Legacy VTK file of the C-alpha trace (Angstrom):
# vtk DataFile Version 3.0
C-alpha trace
ASCII
DATASET POLYDATA
POINTS 283 float
-37.995 -19.643 -38.583
-40.174 -22.856 -38.135
-38.751 -26.222 -36.235
-38.654 -27.431 -40.411
-36.282 -25.132 -41.167
-34.041 -25.168 -38.674
-33.720 -28.995 -38.805
-33.043 -28.115 -42.693
-30.750 -25.521 -41.559
-26.510 -26.137 -42.779
-25.477 -25.403 -39.544
-27.886 -27.769 -38.044
-26.675 -30.625 -40.520
-22.904 -29.905 -39.703
-23.455 -29.646 -35.730
-25.635 -33.105 -36.265
-22.865 -33.978 -39.102
-20.130 -33.482 -35.987
-21.953 -35.204 -33.475
-21.921 -38.593 -35.526
-18.357 -38.136 -36.763
-17.759 -37.810 -32.842
-19.414 -40.946 -31.827
-18.091 -42.577 -34.235
-14.735 -42.088 -33.700
-15.299 -42.398 -29.975
-16.535 -46.428 -30.588
-13.600 -47.096 -32.492
-11.288 -45.500 -30.388
-12.367 -47.571 -27.358
-12.489 -50.370 -29.165
-9.181 -49.829 -30.350
-7.972 -49.366 -26.813
-9.853 -51.897 -25.619
-7.955 -54.551 -28.099
-4.704 -52.573 -27.806
-4.718 -53.077 -23.621
-5.653 -56.551 -24.037
-2.674 -57.240 -26.357
-0.479 -55.441 -24.039
-1.375 -57.094 -21.121
-1.629 -60.370 -22.085
0.989 -60.839 -25.030
3.578 -57.956 -24.202
3.280 -58.388 -20.643
3.226 -54.771 -20.010
1.854 -55.596 -16.214
5.643 -56.281 -15.538
8.101 -54.970 -18.229
8.399 -51.093 -18.159
8.961 -50.428 -21.332
6.089 -51.951 -22.592
3.958 -49.936 -19.933
4.844 -46.655 -21.039
4.755 -47.433 -24.652
1.002 -48.407 -23.980
0.370 -45.235 -22.434
2.375 -43.588 -25.309
0.206 -45.217 -27.789
-2.782 -44.385 -26.262
-2.384 -40.600 -25.757
-1.363 -40.705 -29.383
-4.743 -42.420 -30.665
-6.857 -40.001 -29.212
-5.214 -36.890 -30.010
-4.946 -38.047 -33.723
-8.904 -38.853 -33.280
-9.527 -35.438 -32.203
-7.614 -33.385 -34.186
-8.948 -35.630 -36.755
-12.719 -35.070 -36.118
-12.138 -31.226 -35.608
-10.417 -31.261 -39.354
-12.741 -33.518 -41.116
-16.314 -31.731 -40.260
-17.743 -28.720 -41.784
-19.156 -27.418 -37.710
-15.389 -27.014 -36.585
-13.625 -26.596 -39.674
-12.863 -23.095 -39.500
-11.442 -24.319 -35.851
-9.176 -27.357 -37.558
-7.817 -24.731 -40.147
-6.257 -22.495 -37.203
-5.063 -25.301 -35.461
-3.082 -26.719 -38.333
-2.232 -23.321 -39.464
-1.513 -21.277 -36.381
0.535 -18.677 -36.209
3.981 -18.193 -35.524
2.812 -17.114 -32.091
1.012 -19.583 -31.260
3.340 -22.426 -32.144
5.814 -20.450 -29.429
3.287 -20.316 -26.649
2.591 -23.387 -26.821
5.965 -25.058 -27.013
6.913 -23.136 -23.474
3.512 -24.658 -22.281
4.762 -27.914 -23.388
8.259 -27.712 -22.323
7.382 -29.613 -19.159
5.413 -31.994 -20.787
8.058 -33.037 -23.149
10.962 -33.208 -20.814
8.501 -35.573 -18.594
7.877 -37.523 -22.137
11.984 -37.519 -22.929
12.853 -38.373 -19.536
9.562 -41.529 -19.430
11.694 -42.725 -22.800
14.560 -43.038 -20.913
13.368 -44.589 -17.842
12.013 -46.951 -19.888
14.802 -47.986 -22.355
17.719 -47.671 -19.615
15.299 -49.964 -16.875
16.747 -48.950 -13.760
13.539 -50.696 -12.298
10.990 -52.496 -13.362
6.979 -52.964 -12.571
6.664 -54.436 -9.304
10.250 -53.927 -8.204
10.891 -52.016 -5.157
12.941 -49.218 -4.932
14.421 -46.361 -2.691
14.913 -43.092 -3.919
18.030 -40.514 -2.833
15.350 -38.774 -0.693
14.400 -41.582 1.163
11.108 -42.715 -0.766
10.656 -46.486 -1.095
8.168 -48.663 -2.333
7.144 -50.417 -5.233
6.756 -49.439 -8.591
3.116 -49.533 -10.139
2.859 -47.863 -13.123
4.655 -45.412 -15.449
3.039 -43.427 -17.841
4.161 -40.488 -20.209
3.884 -38.077 -17.200
5.460 -39.619 -14.029
5.988 -42.656 -12.334
3.422 -44.139 -9.556
5.370 -45.787 -6.128
3.300 -47.189 -3.714
4.842 -47.076 -0.106
4.476 -49.411 2.481
1.622 -47.728 3.772
-0.137 -47.878 0.903
0.016 -44.688 -0.075
0.532 -43.682 -4.171
3.363 -41.164 -4.744
3.206 -39.533 -8.183
6.312 -38.265 -9.346
7.161 -36.659 -12.740
9.660 -38.650 -15.235
11.905 -35.819 -14.990
12.274 -35.529 -11.245
13.309 -39.526 -10.791
15.288 -39.636 -13.766
17.858 -37.063 -12.166
17.938 -39.233 -8.937
20.081 -41.592 -7.548
17.857 -44.997 -7.237
18.322 -48.056 -5.256
16.934 -51.021 -6.560
15.983 -53.388 -4.174
14.380 -56.198 -6.785
17.287 -56.822 -8.627
18.693 -60.005 -7.378
15.919 -62.563 -8.450
16.810 -64.729 -6.328
18.008 -63.138 -2.971
18.196 -60.149 -0.530
19.710 -58.789 2.087
20.027 -56.048 4.468
22.733 -55.107 7.043
21.532 -54.493 10.368
23.505 -53.113 13.369
23.052 -53.650 17.120
24.879 -51.572 20.385
25.538 -53.588 23.306
26.859 -52.231 26.798
30.868 -51.836 26.988
31.034 -54.977 29.683
29.019 -57.059 27.158
30.424 -60.507 26.148
31.300 -60.009 22.329
30.928 -63.958 21.720
28.167 -64.464 23.886
26.418 -61.175 22.122
27.335 -62.280 18.994
25.648 -65.819 19.068
22.521 -64.406 20.918
22.172 -62.128 17.777
22.969 -64.895 15.497
20.558 -67.318 17.056
17.380 -64.564 17.119
18.246 -64.219 12.891
17.731 -67.656 12.587
15.207 -68.449 14.480
13.171 -64.982 11.975
10.903 -67.194 9.583
12.108 -64.454 7.391
15.839 -65.099 7.281
18.192 -67.565 5.509
21.196 -69.086 5.016
23.836 -66.869 2.824
24.749 -67.614 -0.700
28.136 -69.117 -1.545
29.669 -69.862 -4.791
30.531 -73.399 -3.862
27.636 -75.395 -4.363
29.415 -78.133 -2.107
29.750 -75.737 0.880
27.550 -76.016 3.944
24.987 -73.335 4.118
25.271 -70.857 7.264
23.900 -67.916 8.118
26.062 -64.749 8.112
28.134 -64.090 11.164
28.288 -61.526 13.664
31.002 -59.153 13.569
32.171 -56.646 16.441
32.765 -53.693 14.190
33.727 -50.294 16.610
33.616 -49.189 19.527
31.158 -45.863 19.779
30.584 -43.539 22.394
28.924 -45.533 24.939
28.291 -48.823 23.130
30.062 -51.843 21.012
28.287 -51.433 17.572
27.808 -54.935 16.115
26.693 -56.089 12.756
25.458 -58.621 10.830
23.577 -59.163 7.010
20.596 -61.136 7.048
19.464 -62.619 3.597
15.792 -63.487 2.375
13.756 -63.656 -0.378
12.384 -60.956 -2.941
8.769 -61.568 -1.880
9.690 -60.200 1.827
9.273 -56.522 2.076
12.365 -55.270 3.658
10.915 -53.177 6.416
8.734 -56.467 7.828
12.202 -58.391 7.938
13.884 -55.275 9.677
10.823 -55.152 12.200
11.006 -58.991 12.759
14.191 -59.044 13.448
14.976 -55.954 15.537
12.316 -57.328 17.318
13.911 -60.730 18.036
17.050 -59.734 18.796
15.869 -56.807 21.227
13.870 -59.751 23.133
16.773 -62.217 22.952
19.525 -59.921 24.537
17.088 -58.627 27.525
16.707 -62.548 27.780
20.489 -62.724 28.139
20.794 -59.855 30.756
22.583 -58.116 28.102
21.963 -54.245 28.226
21.392 -52.148 25.217
23.048 -48.649 26.277
21.516 -45.266 25.229
23.225 -41.765 25.882
22.080 -39.669 28.784
23.442 -36.576 30.674
24.252 -35.829 34.019
23.180 -32.556 34.933
24.781 -31.370 38.183
23.404 -27.775 39.953
25.954 -25.789 41.766
24.894 -23.923 45.015
24.930 -20.328 44.425
26.254 -18.086 47.545
22.957 -15.301 48.107
LINES 1 284
283 0 1 2 3 4 5 6 7 8 9 10 11 12 13 14 15 16 17 18 19 20 21 22 23 24 25 26 27 28 29 30 31 32 33 34 35 36 37 38 39 40 41 42 43 44 45 46 47 48 49 50 51 52 53 54 55 56 57 58 59 60 61 62 63 64 65 66 67 68 69 70 71 72 73 74 75 76 77 78 79 80 81 82 83 84 85 86 87 88 89 90 91 92 93 94 95 96 97 98 99 100 101 102 103 104 105 106 107 108 109 110 111 112 113 114 115 116 117 118 119 120 121 122 123 124 125 126 127 128 129 130 131 132 133 134 135 136 137 138 139 140 141 142 143 144 145 146 147 148 149 150 151 152 153 154 155 156 157 158 159 160 161 162 163 164 165 166 167 168 169 170 171 172 173 174 175 176 177 178 179 180 181 182 183 184 185 186 187 188 189 190 191 192 193 194 195 196 197 198 199 200 201 202 203 204 205 206 207 208 209 210 211 212 213 214 215 216 217 218 219 220 221 222 223 224 225 226 227 228 229 230 231 232 233 234 235 236 237 238 239 240 241 242 243 244 245 246 247 248 249 250 251 252 253 254 255 256 257 258 259 260 261 262 263 264 265 266 267 268 269 270 271 272 273 274 275 276 277 278 279 280 281 282
């Protein structure tokens, strides 16, 4: 068989037709996805809107899937496979349905998350399993959370939809965290409260607590003596800070300042210890 006969043969022409169709379709898909990304990011604000980000990913997958099916169905080279794909038996459909159950569950849960919006792109959240971080993305399968140590956690939509979520970015103006400090039983409570509050005020992250009365004087949250513990007195205060400050950074700064302030004022931070008495045994 000569090269010319191969080139002029039906299978070869069908193969070339398939390659050309696939290339043109791929080019069109790339153009559509590029324009779509620009529209979603620039005009629909999908960088910060979780519903738009989920819709963007869903449409992207749908466009690619329809393009692939269209190429398979419309070319002579893949026509038999396309016919089998679109007119498959009930067994093939059942197998595909079982295999696709996790995907469908994640897709539905992703739609529920993006619609109900328990969080948005850029929000700081904490899950019931103590995972905490900033929401970076949502796709049809999973949510991406970046932790404080810049590790991206990929969590399926179906799992995160079933979790209790603490959203620390709901308030657009102010956030807060409650901190507890333990001091020795012999400590002067008023002195300890003043030392702790002065340490909080000295932090560059802490701000005055909000008040409903605009004319009321601005002040920091008071320090309370909460309870008697097994070996200490428990003091507590609420620290307010702006949403752009990570909670971990605020805690680290306040705890460091309070520890140093208590030490400088000779206020002991107690800790549990055990005395072991050894009894001599008569031989």
